C-alpha positions as CSV (number, residue, x, y, z in Angstrom):
1,M,163.8,66.2,188.3
2,V,160.7,64.2,189.1
3,M,159.5,63.7,192.7
4,N,156.4,61.9,194.0
5,K,153.8,63.8,196.1
6,N,155.2,62.7,199.5
7,E,158.7,63.6,198.5
8,V,157.6,67.0,197.4
9,L,155.6,67.8,200.5
10,K,158.5,66.7,202.7
11,F,160.9,68.8,200.7
12,F,158.9,72.0,201.0
13,E,157.4,71.4,204.4
14,K,158.9,74.5,205.9
15,S,158.0,76.7,202.9
16,N,154.9,78.7,202.3
17,Y,152.7,77.2,199.6
18,N,149.1,76.3,198.8
19,V,147.6,73.3,197.1
20,V,144.7,73.5,194.6
21,S,142.7,70.6,193.3
22,Y,141.4,70.6,189.7
23,S,139.0,68.4,187.7
24,K,139.8,67.2,184.2
25,N,139.6,70.1,181.7
26,D,139.6,72.8,184.3
27,I,141.4,76.0,183.4
28,I,144.4,76.5,185.7
29,A,145.5,79.7,184.1
30,L,144.4,81.6,181.0
31,E,146.8,83.1,178.4
32,G,147.5,86.6,179.6
33,D,146.9,85.9,183.3
34,P,149.6,87.2,185.7
35,C,152.1,84.5,186.7
36,E,153.7,85.3,190.1
37,K,154.0,81.7,191.4
38,V,155.7,78.6,190.4
39,G,153.4,75.6,189.9
40,L,154.4,72.0,190.8
41,V,152.2,69.1,189.8
42,L,151.5,66.8,192.8
43,E,148.9,64.5,191.1
44,G,147.6,64.1,187.6
45,S,148.9,66.1,184.7
46,V,148.5,69.5,183.0
47,D,148.7,70.7,179.4
48,I,150.1,74.0,178.1
49,K,148.1,75.0,175.0
50,R,147.7,78.0,172.7
51,I,144.0,78.3,171.9
52,L,143.8,80.2,168.6
53,T,140.2,79.4,167.8
54,S,137.7,76.8,168.9
55,N,139.0,74.4,166.1
56,N,142.6,75.5,166.2
57,V,144.7,74.5,169.2
58,I,148.5,74.1,169.5
59,H,149.7,71.8,172.2
60,L,153.0,73.1,173.5
61,S,153.8,70.8,176.4
62,S,152.6,68.5,179.2
63,F,153.7,68.1,182.8
64,S,153.0,65.2,185.1
65,A,153.4,64.7,188.8
66,G,156.7,66.0,190.2
67,E,157.2,68.5,187.4
68,F,157.2,72.3,187.5
69,F,155.5,74.8,185.2
70,G,155.4,78.6,185.1
71,E,158.9,79.0,186.5
72,V,160.3,80.5,183.4
73,I,157.5,83.1,183.3
74,A,157.5,83.9,187.0
75,F,161.1,85.0,186.8
76,S,160.8,86.9,183.5
77,D,160.1,90.6,183.0
78,T,156.6,89.9,181.5
79,N,155.1,87.7,184.3
80,T,152.1,86.7,182.2
81,Y,151.2,83.3,180.9
82,P,151.9,83.1,177.2
83,A,149.5,80.1,176.8
84,T,146.6,78.5,178.6
85,V,147.3,75.9,181.3
86,I,144.6,73.1,181.5
87,A,144.3,70.1,183.8
88,S,144.3,67.1,181.4
89,T,143.3,64.8,184.3
90,N,142.0,65.3,187.8
91,S,145.0,67.0,189.3
92,K,146.5,68.7,192.4
93,V,149.0,71.6,192.0
94,M,151.2,73.2,194.6
95,F,151.8,76.9,194.1
96,I,154.9,78.6,195.6
97,S,155.4,82.4,195.3
98,R,158.4,83.6,193.4
99,N,160.1,85.1,196.5
100,D,159.5,82.0,198.6
101,F,160.9,79.8,195.8
102,I,164.0,82.0,195.6
103,G,164.5,81.7,199.4
104,F,164.1,77.9,199.2
105,C,166.6,77.6,196.4
106,S,169.1,79.8,198.3
107,N,169.0,77.4,201.3
108,H,169.1,74.2,199.2
109,P,171.9,74.4,196.6
110,D,171.4,70.7,195.8
111,F,167.8,71.3,194.8
112,L,168.8,74.5,192.9
113,E,171.2,72.4,190.8
114,M,168.5,69.9,189.9
115,F,166.1,72.7,189.2
116,L,168.4,74.4,186.8
117,N,169.2,71.2,185.0
118,A,165.5,70.5,184.5
119,L,164.9,74.1,183.4
120,T,167.7,73.8,180.8
121,N,166.2,70.6,179.4
122,K,162.8,72.2,179.3
123,I,164.1,75.2,177.3
124,I,165.9,72.8,174.8
125,S,162.7,70.8,174.4
126,L,160.7,74.1,173.8
127,N,163.2,75.2,171.2
128,K,162.7,71.8,169.4
129,S,158.9,72.4,169.5
130,I,159.3,75.8,168.0
131,T,161.4,74.4,165.2
132,G,158.7,71.9,164.4
133,L,156.0,74.5,164.4
134,S,158.1,76.7,162.0
135,L,158.1,74.0,159.3
136,T,155.7,74.8,156.4
137,S,154.2,71.5,155.3
138,I,152.3,68.9,157.3
139,R,154.6,66.2,156.0
140,Q,157.6,68.1,157.2
141,K,156.1,68.5,160.7
142,I,155.4,64.8,160.9
143,S,158.8,63.9,159.6
144,N,160.5,66.3,162.1
145,Y,158.5,64.8,165.0
146,L,159.4,61.2,164.0
147,I,163.1,62.0,163.5
148,T,163.2,63.8,166.9
149,E,161.5,60.9,168.7
150,Y,163.8,58.4,166.8
151,N,166.8,60.1,168.3
152,I,165.2,60.2,171.8
153,Q,163.7,56.7,171.8
154,G,166.5,55.0,169.9
155,S,164.2,52.9,167.8
156,V,162.3,53.0,164.5
157,F,159.2,52.0,166.5
158,I,158.0,55.4,167.9
159,N,155.7,55.1,170.9
160,L,153.4,58.1,170.7
161,N,152.5,58.2,174.4
162,M,149.6,60.5,173.5
163,T,146.4,60.5,171.5
164,K,146.2,61.5,167.8
165,Q,144.3,64.6,168.9
166,K,147.1,65.7,171.2
167,L,149.7,64.9,168.6
168,S,147.8,67.1,166.1
169,E,147.8,69.9,168.6
170,K,151.5,69.4,169.3
171,L,152.3,69.6,165.6
172,G,149.9,72.6,165.2
173,I,147.8,70.9,162.5
174,P,144.1,69.9,162.3
175,R,143.3,66.3,163.4
176,P,141.8,65.3,160.0
177,S,144.9,66.7,158.1
178,L,147.2,64.6,160.3
179,S,145.2,61.4,159.6
180,R,145.2,62.0,155.9
181,E,148.9,62.7,155.8
182,L,149.7,59.6,157.9
183,I,147.7,57.5,155.4
184,N,149.6,59.1,152.5
185,M,153.0,58.4,154.1
186,K,151.9,54.8,154.9
187,N,150.8,54.3,151.3
188,E,154.2,55.6,150.1
189,N,156.0,53.1,152.4
190,L,157.6,55.9,154.5
191,I,155.9,54.7,157.7
192,D,153.6,52.1,159.1
193,Y,151.4,52.6,162.2
194,S,149.0,51.1,164.6
195,K,147.0,52.8,167.4
196,D,149.9,53.8,169.6
197,V,153.0,53.2,167.5
198,I,154.4,54.6,164.3
199,K,157.2,52.6,162.6
200,I,159.7,54.4,160.5
201,L,160.3,52.4,157.3
202,N,162.6,54.9,155.5
203,L,164.5,57.2,157.8
204,D,166.6,58.7,155.0
205,L,163.6,59.8,153.0
206,L,162.1,61.4,156.2
207,K,165.3,63.4,156.5
208,N,165.1,64.4,152.9
209,I,161.6,65.7,153.4
210,L,163.0,68.3,155.9
211,M,165.3,69.6,153.2
212,E,162.5,70.2,150.6
């Protein structure tokens, strides 16, 4: 469920909300902050990250214009952000209180259906991310990512759609370690790569790596 800014504002024109502008790298919410509102990105994009140390960051997910964040947390018993939300570009975010959001969904069953579908897909995607982070070796994490993207993109040419730094955060490994392992896998003819694309040369061997 992705809507542009004008569609969003028209959709929620009779609801109570506020819009906040952020510059690139601004903190929208810190891990542990209370979460009582649903966020909807109007412009730009935001990242969800676990900041373990200054040199150890895990990238959990990203949301672009027309996508929600915080909705799972806002309706949970905990109501606190489990990770930090950062504006990855200059962004505008609409915030809607939990009660107002419930009221809106109650009066718009068509929207509720779309919202629940998007929420389910998000949970499935999060489960895949958790599976990837639970793998032990760097090679396993890279292989799992490539196989997952192969199934999504339907091609051995995997478009990264992110920087190597963000990919390393997504996989939960240091940037230099990612680069070294990609070089090793290329030298072993498992993959080939350019700046923005990784080509899978041996899918069966990548699958075998996950079984090690």
